[in-house]
C-alpha positions as CSV (number, residue, x, y, z in Angstrom):
1,M,160.9,-63.3,-58.9
2,N,160.8,-67.0,-58.0
3,W,158.7,-68.2,-55.1
4,N,160.2,-70.5,-52.6
5,M,158.4,-73.4,-50.9
6,K,157.6,-71.6,-47.6
7,E,156.0,-68.7,-49.5
8,V,153.8,-71.1,-51.5
9,V,152.8,-72.9,-48.3
10,M,152.0,-69.7,-46.5
11,T,149.9,-68.4,-49.4
12,V,148.0,-71.7,-49.5
13,I,147.4,-71.6,-45.7
14,L,146.2,-68.0,-45.8
15,A,144.1,-68.5,-48.9
16,V,142.3,-71.5,-47.3
17,A,141.7,-69.6,-44.1
18,C,140.4,-66.6,-45.9
19,G,138.2,-68.8,-48.2
20,V,136.6,-70.4,-45.2
21,I,136.0,-66.9,-43.7
22,Y,134.5,-65.8,-47.1
23,L,132.1,-68.7,-46.9
24,G,130.9,-67.8,-43.4
25,W,130.7,-64.1,-44.4
26,S,128.6,-65.1,-47.5
27,T,126.2,-67.0,-45.3
28,L,126.0,-64.0,-42.9
29,W,125.3,-61.7,-45.9
30,I,121.9,-63.3,-46.5
31,P,120.2,-62.2,-43.2
32,V,122.1,-58.9,-43.2
33,S,120.9,-58.0,-46.7
34,A,117.4,-58.9,-45.7
35,I,117.6,-56.4,-42.9
36,V,119.5,-53.5,-44.6
37,G,118.9,-54.3,-48.2
38,P,121.4,-55.5,-50.8
39,V,122.9,-52.1,-51.3
40,G,123.4,-51.4,-47.6
41,A,124.9,-54.8,-47.1
42,N,127.8,-53.8,-49.2
43,F,129.5,-52.5,-46.0
44,M,130.5,-56.2,-45.6
45,F,132.4,-56.2,-48.9
46,G,135.9,-55.6,-47.6
47,I,136.2,-58.9,-45.9
48,W,135.8,-60.7,-49.2
49,V,139.0,-59.1,-50.6
50,I,141.3,-59.3,-47.5
51,A,143.3,-62.2,-48.8
52,S,145.0,-60.0,-51.4
53,P,146.5,-57.4,-49.2
54,I,147.4,-59.9,-46.4
55,V,149.4,-62.2,-48.7
56,A,150.9,-59.4,-50.8
57,Y,152.0,-57.6,-47.6
58,I,153.8,-60.7,-46.3
59,I,155.2,-62.2,-49.6
60,R,155.9,-59.0,-51.5
61,K,156.2,-60.5,-54.9
62,P,154.4,-59.8,-58.2
63,G,151.2,-61.8,-58.5
64,A,150.7,-62.5,-54.8
65,A,147.5,-60.4,-54.5
66,L,145.9,-62.0,-57.6
67,I,146.9,-65.5,-56.7
68,A,145.7,-65.2,-53.1
69,E,142.3,-63.8,-53.9
70,T,141.7,-66.3,-56.7
71,A,142.7,-69.2,-54.4
72,A,140.5,-67.9,-51.5
73,A,137.6,-67.5,-53.9
74,A,138.1,-71.1,-55.2
75,V,138.1,-72.4,-51.6
76,E,134.8,-70.4,-51.0
77,L,133.3,-72.0,-54.1
78,L,134.4,-75.5,-53.3
79,T,133.2,-75.3,-49.7
80,G,129.7,-74.5,-50.8
81,S,129.2,-70.8,-51.5
82,H,125.6,-70.0,-52.4
83,F,127.1,-67.5,-55.0
84,G,128.2,-70.5,-57.1
85,L,130.7,-70.1,-59.9
86,S,130.4,-66.3,-59.6
87,A,132.3,-66.5,-56.3
88,L,135.4,-67.7,-58.2
89,L,135.0,-65.3,-61.2
90,I,134.5,-62.2,-59.1
91,G,137.5,-63.3,-57.0
92,V,139.6,-63.2,-60.1
93,F,138.5,-59.6,-60.9
94,Q,138.9,-58.5,-57.3
95,G,142.4,-60.0,-57.1
96,A,143.3,-58.3,-60.4
97,G,142.1,-55.0,-59.0
98,A,144.1,-55.4,-55.8
99,E,147.2,-56.5,-57.8
100,I,147.1,-53.2,-59.7
101,A,147.7,-51.2,-56.5
102,F,151.0,-53.0,-55.9
103,A,152.0,-52.9,-59.5
104,M,151.5,-49.1,-59.6
105,F,154.5,-48.8,-57.2
106,R,156.5,-51.5,-58.9
107,Y,156.0,-53.8,-56.0
108,K,158.3,-51.7,-53.8
109,R,155.8,-49.9,-51.6
110,Y,153.9,-51.9,-49.0
111,N,152.6,-49.4,-46.5
112,L,149.1,-48.7,-45.2
113,F,148.2,-46.5,-48.1
114,T,149.0,-49.2,-50.7
115,L,147.1,-51.8,-48.7
116,M,144.1,-49.5,-48.5
117,L,144.4,-48.7,-52.2
118,S,144.4,-52.4,-53.0
119,G,141.1,-52.8,-51.2
120,A,139.6,-49.9,-53.1
121,L,140.8,-51.2,-56.5
122,A,139.5,-54.6,-55.6
123,A,136.1,-53.0,-55.3
124,V,136.5,-51.5,-58.7
125,G,137.4,-54.9,-60.1
126,S,134.3,-56.4,-58.4
127,M,132.1,-53.8,-60.0
128,A,133.7,-54.4,-63.4
129,Y,132.7,-58.0,-63.1
130,S,129.2,-57.2,-62.0
131,L,128.7,-54.9,-64.9
132,M,130.0,-57.5,-67.3
133,A,127.9,-60.3,-65.8
134,N,124.7,-58.3,-65.3
135,G,124.9,-55.4,-67.8
136,F,124.5,-51.7,-67.0
137,A,120.7,-52.0,-67.1
138,Y,120.9,-54.1,-63.9
139,Y,121.7,-50.9,-61.9
140,T,120.1,-47.5,-61.8
141,T,122.8,-44.7,-61.8
142,E,122.2,-43.9,-58.2
143,T,122.4,-47.6,-57.1
144,L,125.6,-48.1,-59.2
145,I,127.3,-45.1,-57.6
146,L,126.2,-45.9,-54.1
147,T,127.1,-49.5,-54.4
148,L,130.6,-48.7,-55.7
149,A,131.1,-46.0,-53.1
150,I,130.2,-48.3,-50.2
151,Q,132.3,-51.2,-51.5
152,I,135.3,-48.9,-52.0
153,I,135.0,-47.6,-48.4
154,S,134.6,-51.1,-47.1
155,G,137.5,-52.3,-49.2
156,I,139.7,-49.6,-47.7
157,I,138.8,-50.4,-44.1
158,L,137.9,-54.1,-43.9
159,G,140.3,-55.0,-46.8
160,G,143.4,-52.8,-46.5
161,W,143.4,-51.4,-42.9
162,L,142.3,-54.6,-41.3
163,A,144.8,-56.6,-43.4
164,K,147.6,-54.5,-42.0
165,A,146.3,-55.1,-38.4
166,V,146.1,-58.9,-39.0
167,V,149.6,-59.1,-40.4
168,G,150.9,-57.0,-37.6
169,A,149.4,-59.4,-35.1
170,L,150.8,-62.4,-36.9
171,A,154.3,-60.7,-37.0
172,K,154.3,-60.4,-33.2
173,T,154.0,-64.2,-32.9
174,G,157.2,-64.8,-34.9
175,V,155.5,-66.9,-37.6
176,L,156.5,-64.4,-40.2
177,D,160.2,-64.1,-39.3
178,Q,161.4,-66.0,-42.4
179,Y,159.3,-64.0,-44.9
180,E,160.0,-60.9,-46.9
181,I,158.0,-58.6,-44.7
182,M,160.2,-59.2,-41.7
183,K,163.4,-59.2,-43.7
184,E,162.6,-55.7,-44.9
185,H,161.8,-54.6,-41.4
186,R,165.1,-55.9,-40.2
187,K,166.9,-54.0,-42.9
188,K,165.2,-50.8,-41.9
189,D,166.0,-51.3,-38.2
190,E,169.7,-52.0,-39.1
191,S,169.8,-48.9,-41.3
192,N,168.2,-46.7,-38.6
193,E,170.6,-48.1,-36.0
194,F,173.6,-47.3,-38.3
195,I,172.3,-43.7,-38.8
196,S,171.8,-43.1,-35.1
197,R,175.4,-44.3,-34.4
198,M,176.8,-41.9,-37.1
199,Q,175.0,-38.9,-35.5
């Protein structure tokens, strides 16, 4: 599927916005992790993957989740993330994980379950990168399981569920009227109206 200019522009706008949010969230992570510990601070994880489900939900095209997360991570890096280059690299893995959720349904299912699944799989992608970068010896078994579990839960809630809420709020303003998400909604409304008339 080819992307049109307005879809590219929307993706860039959302990626930049999310990247700036990621930077602020990364800065907040430092004092939070000092209070609750680096494992406990993983409850914050989901915000760092929200670009994928937001853009994929709106654009509804292959590659949207991966592109959005990678671009947002690049913005975070370029605006001064203390995570350095790893911010970009982990973003690629998170975006790839999120992309798998939509690919599993052949890019035809964009409901709350799929968005939450994208957040969960982004967490799996994140852990895959961490294991590749740090090695299995970096974690004890208990720490590995607990970290992954917290990140998956956070990805589901702050990544998937919150993404749907954010897009829902944007849709009410009318700024998404020309995008795939609203086109499909109108098709469903017209179909439901036709069925009701036939009954």
